[in-house]
C-alpha positions as CSV (number, residue, x, y, z in Angstrom):
1,M,0.0,0.1,0.0
2,N,1.0,3.5,-1.3
3,L,1.5,5.6,2.2
4,I,-0.4,8.5,0.2
5,V,-3.3,6.4,-1.1
6,F,-5.8,5.6,1.5
7,P,-7.3,1.8,1.3
8,K,-11.1,1.8,1.6
9,F,-12.1,3.4,5.2
10,K,-15.5,3.7,6.6
11,A,-16.2,5.5,9.3
12,K,-19.0,6.7,11.4
13,S,-21.1,9.4,9.9
14,Y,-21.0,12.0,12.7
15,K,-23.7,14.2,10.6
16,K,-26.3,11.6,10.6
17,S,-25.6,10.4,14.0
18,K,-27.4,11.8,17.4
19,K,-24.1,12.2,18.7
20,H,-23.1,14.5,16.3
21,F,-26.6,16.4,16.6
22,R,-25.8,17.0,20.6
23,I,-22.1,18.0,19.4
24,I,-23.6,21.1,17.1
25,I,-26.3,21.9,19.6
26,L,-23.3,22.0,22.1
27,K,-21.2,24.0,19.4
28,I,-23.5,27.7,19.5
29,P,-23.4,28.4,23.2
30,F,-19.5,27.2,23.5
31,C,-18.6,29.1,20.2
32,C,-20.1,32.3,22.2
33,V,-18.2,31.8,25.0
34,S,-15.4,31.5,23.2
35,C,-15.8,35.0,22.2
36,L,-16.1,36.0,25.0
37,Y,-13.6,34.6,26.2
38,N,-11.1,34.5,23.8
39,I,-11.0,30.7,23.3
40,N,-9.7,29.5,19.8
41,P,-13.1,27.9,18.5
42,I,-10.9,25.2,16.6
43,T,-10.3,23.1,20.1
44,M,-14.1,22.5,20.0
45,T,-14.0,20.4,17.0
46,P,-14.5,16.7,18.0
47,L,-12.0,15.8,14.9
48,F,-9.4,17.1,16.5
49,D,-9.8,17.1,20.3
50,N,-7.6,14.1,20.4
51,I,-4.2,14.3,18.7
52,A,-1.7,11.3,18.4
53,L,1.7,13.2,17.2
54,C,3.9,10.1,15.8
55,L,7.4,11.4,15.1
56,S,9.3,8.9,12.4
57,G,13.1,8.1,12.6
58,G,15.5,9.8,10.2
59,G,18.5,11.9,12.3
60,F,18.7,15.3,12.1
61,R,16.6,15.3,8.8
62,S,13.5,13.7,11.3
63,A,14.5,16.1,14.3
64,A,14.1,19.3,12.0
65,Y,11.1,18.1,10.2
66,S,9.3,17.3,13.2
67,L,10.3,20.9,14.8
68,G,8.7,22.5,11.2
69,V,5.7,20.1,11.8
70,L,4.9,21.1,15.9
71,K,5.8,24.9,14.5
72,Y,3.1,24.9,12.2
73,L,0.5,23.1,14.5
74,D,1.3,25.7,17.0
75,K,0.9,28.4,14.4
76,I,-3.2,26.9,13.9
77,S,-3.4,26.5,17.8
78,L,-3.9,22.6,17.5
79,R,-0.7,21.9,19.0
80,A,-2.6,22.0,22.2
81,N,-5.0,19.3,21.2
82,I,-1.6,17.0,21.2
83,K,-2.4,14.5,24.1
84,S,-0.3,11.4,23.4
85,I,3.5,11.8,21.1
86,S,5.3,8.7,20.1
87,T,8.5,9.1,18.8
88,V,11.7,7.0,17.3
89,S,15.2,8.0,16.4
90,G,15.9,10.9,14.8
91,G,12.2,12.2,15.9
92,S,13.0,11.7,19.9
93,I,15.1,14.6,19.6
94,T,12.3,16.9,19.1
95,G,10.1,14.3,20.9
96,I,11.7,14.2,24.1
97,K,12.9,17.3,24.0
98,Y,9.7,18.7,23.4
99,V,8.2,16.9,26.9
100,E,11.3,18.2,29.0
101,W,10.5,21.6,28.0
102,L,6.9,21.5,28.8
103,S,7.6,19.9,32.0
104,G,9.7,22.9,32.7
105,S,8.4,26.1,31.3
106,G,6.2,25.0,28.7
107,V,4.9,28.1,28.1
108,E,6.4,30.5,24.8
109,F,6.7,28.1,22.1
110,Q,9.3,30.0,20.5
111,T,11.6,29.8,23.1
112,F,11.6,25.7,22.9
113,H,11.9,26.2,18.8
114,D,14.6,28.5,19.4
115,A,16.7,26.1,22.1
116,L,16.2,22.5,19.3
117,Y,16.9,25.0,16.6
118,T,20.4,26.7,17.7
119,Y,21.2,22.8,19.4
120,L,20.6,21.5,15.5
121,S,22.7,24.7,14.1
122,D,25.4,24.2,16.2
123,N,26.1,20.6,14.9
124,N,28.4,19.8,17.4
125,L,26.8,16.4,18.5
126,H,29.2,14.1,16.8
127,Q,32.4,16.0,17.7
128,N,31.5,16.5,21.2
129,A,30.6,12.4,21.5
130,V,34.0,12.0,20.6
131,S,35.8,14.5,22.6
132,I,33.6,12.5,25.2
133,L,34.8,9.3,24.2
134,N,38.7,10.3,24.5
135,D,38.3,12.3,28.3
136,D,39.6,9.7,30.7
137,A,37.9,12.1,32.9
138,I,34.8,11.9,32.2
139,W,34.8,7.9,32.4
140,Q,35.9,8.1,35.9
141,D,33.3,10.7,37.1
142,S,30.7,9.4,39.2
143,R,27.8,10.1,36.8
144,Y,29.1,8.2,34.4
145,K,31.2,5.4,35.6
146,H,28.6,2.7,35.5
147,K,28.6,3.2,31.8
148,D,30.7,1.1,29.4
149,R,33.5,3.5,27.3
150,N,31.9,3.2,24.3
151,L,30.6,5.4,21.3
152,I,26.7,5.2,22.2
153,N,27.3,6.1,25.5
154,S,29.7,9.2,24.4
155,F,26.5,10.5,22.8
156,S,23.8,9.7,25.8
157,I,26.0,11.8,28.0
158,A,26.6,14.6,24.9
159,Y,22.3,14.0,24.8
160,D,22.5,15.1,28.6
161,T,23.5,18.6,28.3
162,L,20.7,18.8,25.5
163,L,18.1,17.8,27.9
164,N,19.9,19.5,30.9
165,G,20.4,16.3,32.6
166,K,16.8,15.5,33.6
167,T,15.5,12.2,34.0
168,L,12.3,10.3,33.3
169,G,11.1,11.1,36.8
170,D,11.4,15.2,36.5
171,L,9.5,14.6,33.6
172,N,5.9,16.0,34.8
173,V,3.0,16.8,32.1
174,S,0.1,17.2,34.5
175,G,-1.7,19.8,33.5
176,C,-0.4,20.8,29.9
177,H,-2.2,19.4,27.3
178,L,-0.2,16.3,27.2
179,K,-1.5,13.0,28.7
180,E,0.9,10.1,27.2
181,Y,4.6,10.3,26.1
182,V,5.9,7.2,24.1
183,F,10.3,6.6,23.1
184,N,10.6,4.0,21.4
185,A,14.0,1.6,21.4
186,T,14.2,-1.6,20.1
187,D,14.7,-4.9,22.6
188,M,17.3,-7.1,20.8
189,T,16.5,-9.9,23.1
190,G,12.8,-10.6,21.4
191,A,12.5,-8.2,18.5
192,L,10.2,-6.4,20.1
193,Q,9.4,-2.6,20.5
194,F,11.0,-0.9,24.4
195,R,9.1,1.7,25.1
196,F,9.7,4.5,27.8
197,K,6.6,6.0,28.9
198,N,4.8,7.2,31.4
199,T,1.2,5.2,30.8
200,G,0.6,1.8,31.0
201,V,3.6,-1.2,30.4
202,F,7.2,0.0,31.0
203,G,9.4,-1.6,28.5
204,N,7.0,-4.2,27.1
205,N,4.9,-7.2,28.6
206,S,8.5,-9.9,27.8
207,F,10.4,-7.5,30.1
208,K,8.1,-7.1,32.6
209,Q,7.5,-10.5,33.2
210,K,11.3,-11.3,33.4
211,M,11.5,-8.2,36.2
212,V,11.8,-9.7,39.3
213,G,11.7,-8.5,43.0
214,I,11.6,-4.5,41.5
215,S,8.5,-2.7,40.3
216,S,8.9,-0.4,36.9
217,K,7.8,2.6,39.0
218,D,11.1,2.0,40.9
219,L,12.9,2.2,37.8
220,F,11.2,4.7,36.2
221,P,12.7,7.9,37.6
222,K,16.3,6.7,37.6
223,I,16.7,6.8,33.9
224,K,18.0,10.1,32.0
225,L,16.8,11.2,29.4
226,G,20.2,11.3,27.1
227,D,20.3,7.4,28.0
228,V,16.6,7.0,26.7
229,L,17.6,9.6,23.4
230,A,20.6,7.4,22.8
231,A,18.7,3.9,23.0
232,S,15.7,5.6,20.5
233,S,18.4,6.6,18.1
234,C,21.4,4.1,18.2
235,F,21.3,2.7,14.8
236,P,23.0,-0.7,13.9
237,G,26.3,-0.1,12.0
238,G,26.9,3.4,13.2
239,F,26.7,2.1,16.7
240,E,26.7,-0.7,19.3
241,P,23.9,-1.3,21.7
242,I,22.9,0.2,24.5
243,I,22.2,-1.9,27.6
244,F,19.4,-1.9,30.2
245,P,19.7,-1.7,33.0
246,N,23.7,-1.4,33.3
247,D,24.5,1.7,31.0
248,F,21.3,4.1,32.5
249,I,21.5,2.9,36.5
250,S,24.3,3.3,38.6
251,G,24.7,0.3,40.9
252,V,21.4,-1.9,39.5
253,P,18.9,-2.1,42.1
254,S,17.8,-6.2,41.4
255,P,20.5,-8.8,40.6
256,D,17.5,-10.3,39.2
257,L,16.8,-7.5,36.5
258,P,16.9,-8.9,33.1
259,I,19.5,-7.5,31.2
260,V,18.1,-6.2,27.1
261,P,20.5,-4.5,25.0
262,L,18.6,-2.1,23.4
263,M,18.7,-0.4,19.5
264,D,17.4,2.1,17.5
265,G,13.8,2.0,17.7
266,G,12.8,2.1,13.8
267,I,14.2,-1.8,13.5
268,V,11.5,-2.9,14.6
269,S,9.1,0.2,13.7
270,N,10.2,3.5,12.3
271,Q,7.2,5.4,12.6
272,G,6.2,5.1,16.3
273,I,2.6,4.1,15.4
274,D,3.1,0.7,17.1
275,N,1.9,2.2,20.4
276,Y,-1.3,2.8,19.4
277,L,-1.7,-0.6,17.4
278,I,-1.8,-2.3,20.8
279,K,-4.4,-0.5,22.5
280,S,-7.8,-2.1,22.4
281,E,-9.4,1.1,21.0
282,I,-8.2,3.9,19.1
283,G,-11.1,5.3,17.0
284,N,-11.5,8.3,18.9
285,T,-7.9,9.4,18.4
286,L,-6.5,11.1,15.2
287,L,-3.0,9.8,14.4
288,F,-1.0,12.2,13.1
289,L,2.2,10.9,11.3
290,A,5.1,12.6,10.2
291,D,7.2,10.5,8.6
292,V,10.9,11.5,6.7
293,E,11.1,8.5,4.9
294,N,10.2,7.7,1.1
295,Y,7.4,5.5,0.7
296,R,8.4,5.0,-2.6
297,I,10.6,1.9,-4.0
298,N,11.9,3.1,-7.5
299,N,13.8,0.1,-8.5
300,P,16.4,-0.5,-5.3
301,F,18.4,-3.2,-6.9
302,E,20.0,-2.8,-10.2
303,K,22.4,-5.7,-11.2
304,V,25.5,-4.8,-12.2
305,I,27.4,-6.5,-15.1
306,S,30.3,-4.5,-15.9
307,V,32.0,-1.2,-14.6
308,K,35.7,-0.2,-15.1
309,F,36.4,0.4,-11.9
310,I,35.5,-3.2,-10.4
311,D,37.6,-4.6,-13.4
312,V,40.6,-2.7,-12.6
313,F,39.8,-3.1,-8.9
314,T,39.7,-7.1,-9.7
315,K,42.8,-7.1,-11.8
316,I,44.8,-5.2,-9.3
317,T,44.0,-7.5,-6.1
318,S,44.7,-10.9,-8.5
319,G,47.0,-13.4,-7.6
320,T,49.3,-12.6,-10.4
321,T,49.5,-8.8,-8.5
322,T,50.3,-11.1,-5.1
323,I,53.0,-12.5,-6.3
324,L,54.5,-9.5,-8.1
325,L,54.5,-7.6,-4.7
326,A,55.9,-10.5,-2.6
327,I,58.9,-10.6,-5.2
328,L,59.3,-6.8,-5.2
329,G,59.5,-6.9,-1.3
330,I,61.7,-9.5,-1.1
331,L,64.4,-8.1,-3.2
332,L,64.2,-4.9,-1.7
333,W,65.1,-6.8,1.7
334,S,68.1,-8.8,0.4
335,I,69.6,-6.2,-1.9
336,Y,68.8,-2.9,0.3
337,G,68.2,-4.2,3.6
338,D,70.5,-2.1,5.4
339,N,68.3,1.0,4.3
340,K,65.8,1.6,7.2
341,F,63.2,2.9,4.4
342,A,63.9,0.2,1.9
343,M,63.0,-2.1,5.0
344,V,59.6,-0.2,5.9
345,A,58.5,-0.3,1.8
346,A,59.2,-4.2,1.8
347,I,57.8,-5.0,5.2
348,V,54.4,-2.6,3.6
349,L,54.7,-4.7,0.7
350,L,55.0,-8.3,2.2
351,S,52.4,-7.5,4.3
352,V,49.8,-6.2,1.6
353,A,51.0,-9.5,-0.4
354,F,50.0,-11.7,2.5
355,C,46.9,-10.2,3.1
356,L,45.7,-10.2,-0.2
357,G,46.8,-14.1,-0.4
358,L,44.7,-14.9,2.5
359,L,41.6,-12.8,0.9
360,Q,42.3,-14.6,-2.5
361,W,42.4,-18.1,-1.2
362,L,39.0,-17.5,0.6
363,I,37.8,-16.6,-2.6
364,Y,38.7,-19.7,-4.6
365,Y,38.0,-21.6,-1.5
366,L,34.5,-20.3,-1.6
367,L,34.3,-20.8,-5.4
368,Q,35.2,-24.6,-4.9
369,K,32.3,-24.9,-2.4
370,S,29.9,-23.3,-4.7
371,G,30.7,-25.8,-7.3
372,E,32.8,-23.9,-9.8
373,K,36.1,-25.8,-11.9
374,I,39.1,-23.3,-11.2
375,G,42.2,-23.4,-13.1
376,L,45.3,-21.6,-12.7
377,K,44.5,-18.5,-15.1
378,D,41.2,-18.1,-12.4
379,V,43.8,-18.2,-9.4
380,L,46.0,-15.8,-11.1
381,V,43.2,-13.2,-12.7
382,F,40.0,-13.8,-11.0
383,H,37.7,-12.9,-13.4
384,P,35.4,-9.7,-12.9
385,R,31.9,-11.4,-13.0
386,R,33.6,-14.2,-10.7
387,Y,34.9,-11.4,-8.4
388,G,34.2,-8.1,-8.3
389,I,30.7,-7.9,-9.5
390,Y,29.6,-10.9,-7.3
391,L,30.8,-8.7,-4.3
392,V,28.7,-5.5,-5.7
393,N,26.2,-7.4,-7.1
394,R,25.8,-9.1,-2.9
395,L,26.5,-5.9,-1.0
396,T,23.8,-3.7,-3.7
397,S,21.1,-6.2,-2.6
398,F,21.6,-6.2,1.1
399,K,21.4,-2.7,1.2
400,S,18.3,-2.5,-0.9
401,V,16.8,-4.6,1.8
402,A,18.0,-2.9,5.0
403,E,17.3,0.5,3.8
404,S,14.7,0.3,1.6
405,I,12.7,-3.2,1.4
406,F,12.9,-4.1,5.0
407,L,11.6,-0.7,6.0
408,K,9.2,-0.3,3.4
409,N,7.4,-3.6,4.2
410,N,6.7,-2.7,7.6
411,R,5.7,0.4,7.0
412,R,3.0,-0.7,4.6
413,K,2.3,-3.8,7.4
414,G,1.6,-1.1,10.3
415,L,-0.5,0.7,8.0
416,D,-2.4,-2.3,6.4
417,F,-3.2,-2.9,10.6
418,L,-4.1,0.4,11.2
419,Y,-6.7,1.1,9.1
420,S,-8.3,-2.5,9.3
421,K,-8.5,-1.7,13.1
422,L,-9.8,1.7,13.0
423,D,-12.6,0.6,10.1
424,A,-13.6,-2.2,12.3
425,E,-14.0,0.8,15.5
426,K,-15.4,3.2,12.9
427,G,-12.6,5.3,14.0
428,F,-11.0,8.4,12.1
429,A,-8.5,7.9,9.5
430,P,-4.7,9.0,10.0
431,I,-3.4,12.0,8.6
432,L,-0.1,10.7,6.9
433,C,2.4,13.8,6.7
434,P,5.6,12.0,5.3
435,I,8.3,14.3,3.7
436,Y,7.6,13.8,0.3
437,R,3.8,14.7,0.4
438,L,4.2,17.5,-1.8
439,T,5.9,15.8,-4.3
440,S,3.0,13.7,-4.6
441,T,0.1,15.5,-6.2
442,E,-0.8,13.0,-8.9
443,E,-4.2,11.1,-9.1
444,S,-2.7,8.0,-8.5
445,E,-1.0,9.1,-5.0
446,T,-3.7,11.7,-3.4
447,R,-7.4,9.6,-2.6
448,N,-10.2,12.0,-3.9
449,W,-7.8,14.5,-5.8
450,H,-10.3,15.3,-8.5
451,Y,-12.3,16.8,-5.5
452,I,-9.0,18.4,-4.0
453,N,-8.0,19.7,-7.5
454,S,-11.6,21.5,-8.2
455,K,-11.7,22.6,-4.5
456,L,-8.6,24.4,-4.6
457,G,-8.3,25.5,-8.2
458,D,-4.0,25.5,-7.8
459,P,-3.4,22.6,-5.6
460,Y,0.2,22.4,-7.1
461,P,2.9,23.4,-4.7
462,S,5.2,26.2,-6.3
463,T,8.9,25.6,-7.9
464,K,9.9,27.5,-5.2
465,M,8.2,24.9,-2.7
466,L,9.4,22.1,-4.5
467,E,13.0,23.1,-4.4
468,T,12.8,23.3,-1.0
469,V,11.0,19.9,-0.3
470,N,13.5,18.4,-3.0
471,L,16.6,19.8,-0.5
472,A,15.1,18.4,2.4
473,A,14.0,15.3,1.6
474,G,17.5,14.7,0.0
475,F,19.2,15.2,3.2
476,G,20.5,12.0,4.7
477,T,20.2,10.0,7.7
478,T,22.9,11.7,9.5
479,L,23.5,13.0,13.3
480,W,25.1,16.4,11.3
481,F,25.2,18.8,9.1
482,D,28.0,19.4,6.5
483,D,29.5,22.9,7.6
484,K,28.6,24.3,4.0
485,D,25.1,23.9,3.5
486,R,24.0,23.5,7.2
487,E,21.3,26.8,7.7
488,S,20.2,26.0,4.4
489,V,19.3,22.6,4.8
490,L,18.3,23.0,8.5
491,A,16.1,25.8,7.7
492,A,14.4,24.0,4.7
493,L,13.7,20.8,6.7
494,V,12.0,22.9,9.4
495,K,9.9,25.1,6.1
496,T,9.1,21.8,4.7
497,G,7.6,20.1,7.7
498,E,5.6,23.6,8.1
499,M,4.5,23.4,4.6
500,T,3.7,19.6,4.6
501,A,1.4,20.0,7.5
502,C,-0.3,22.5,6.6
503,Y,-0.8,20.8,2.6
504,S,-1.4,17.4,4.9
505,L,-4.1,18.8,7.1
506,L,-5.8,20.7,4.3
507,T,-5.9,17.6,1.6
508,Y,-7.3,15.0,4.6
509,L,-10.4,17.4,5.5
510,L,-11.2,17.8,1.7
511,S,-10.8,14.2,1.1
512,E,-13.3,13.6,4.1
513,E,-15.5,16.1,3.0
514,N,-15.6,14.3,0.0
515,E,-16.4,11.1,1.2
516,G,-19.0,12.1,3.4
517,R,-17.6,12.1,6.9
518,L,-17.2,16.4,7.6
519,V,-18.3,19.7,5.7
520,C,-15.5,21.6,5.8
521,S,-17.0,24.5,6.9
522,D,-17.6,22.9,10.5
523,Y,-14.1,23.6,10.9
524,P,-12.5,27.3,11.0
525,V,-9.6,25.7,10.7
526,Y,-9.8,25.1,7.2
527,E,-10.1,28.5,6.0
528,I,-7.2,29.1,7.9
529,L,-5.1,26.1,5.9
530,K,-6.0,27.5,2.5
531,A,-5.0,30.8,3.2
532,D,-1.1,29.6,4.6
533,Y,-1.2,27.4,1.4
534,V,-1.1,30.3,-0.8
535,V,1.4,31.9,1.4
536,F,3.5,29.2,1.4
537,Q,3.5,28.6,-2.7
538,H,4.8,32.9,-2.5
539,E,6.9,33.0,0.5
540,V,9.2,30.3,0.2
């Protein structure tokens, strides 16, 4: 299923129900009160009363894009309707900082925006982490002495500064709009989500069953937010797992506490929707999915037949080259043995020849095991088809599966289950807000496109909008920005988050209206969205 094209979805027709009639009757005096007390009428609409915001993984790309989404929801007074937030990996940078800010002052959104924007712009995270890794004094500090000295714990200490040294116990959302927060990691012992959350089960049911002699309520207040963020964002290949509870708590409170290696929450689910899939009912919750991954699969694997570089590389690393390097090293050693530079050169040549010899023996052995007939010529000069292309095609296919097919299949299955669950409950369809949303205005990729097209008149994003979106979407999954384009990419990501949130909300309302589930004019935010979209088309 495409992330933009919705499957057939049936929901409750509020206009035809007694519940909707009661809402309309109650809405009249409420609107009068809102005028007297300057209450924003947007919060009075049932559709937006209970929003669950999901922030996907994707490194700094996701952190900045998520900031833009939150910024726009704040602008149109819908941020106060967010009752739950679920974050993964890069989205956790923004999500955890947001909850930490809410638990502190939580008054002026611009304060939070500026703090996170400056942090991302300063671009010192990876440099700080490496400095921490090499600093002996830090690892002797009583606050961090319990941690293994490795890269992921260096990042967790660096995150500690962003989050002001706070713990989960310091988070207090009582009295604010947010009722639930969920920060997702992956439990590597059971291929399950491991959730740091203030409601329901801490970790997961498997972890809960293994806990002996200690309650999660005793663990929860001691866990630092920096460690939670590290667990949520330590992607495979870039980091080693962070170990719970050893790397999280100084002096493990119970020897029987299960040890769980944690990694990036995006391994199991990169959208953060699983927390809602396990709920018995989610029909009255409007899920808003901010996702920075590309939902399209455009020929992820293309077989390599012949590349000049592969041909040259194969010949350089052939058996003939190994023999020549070994002979040259022996000659240097025997003729110029008294010269220290010649000796060093000879040792280097012999070492390279030895390594190449091992590599060629391994290839020879594997080819023999596969049933290939190997002659002397094949040993001296491996044919590119048997060697270079053999390796490249396998690495390319592995990369495609890991980076594209695996994640997109997880997304598809998660959304399929979400839609079927909501369809059974007659609940709200989710609002999909992927970073490529503005580049998907074709009929084949947007439900009810003809109706949207007729209502908006000019729904197509401007050239400047597309330039901004393409710059943002083209940025890779990293925890840093390149210095040469740091400011432009960061600004583009935040702006893309704002524009996409506006467009996603606008087309969502129109599509729901076309399917007879609501009337756009009942929602004051509709006219605001239309006006903002016109502004975005001209200001970017």
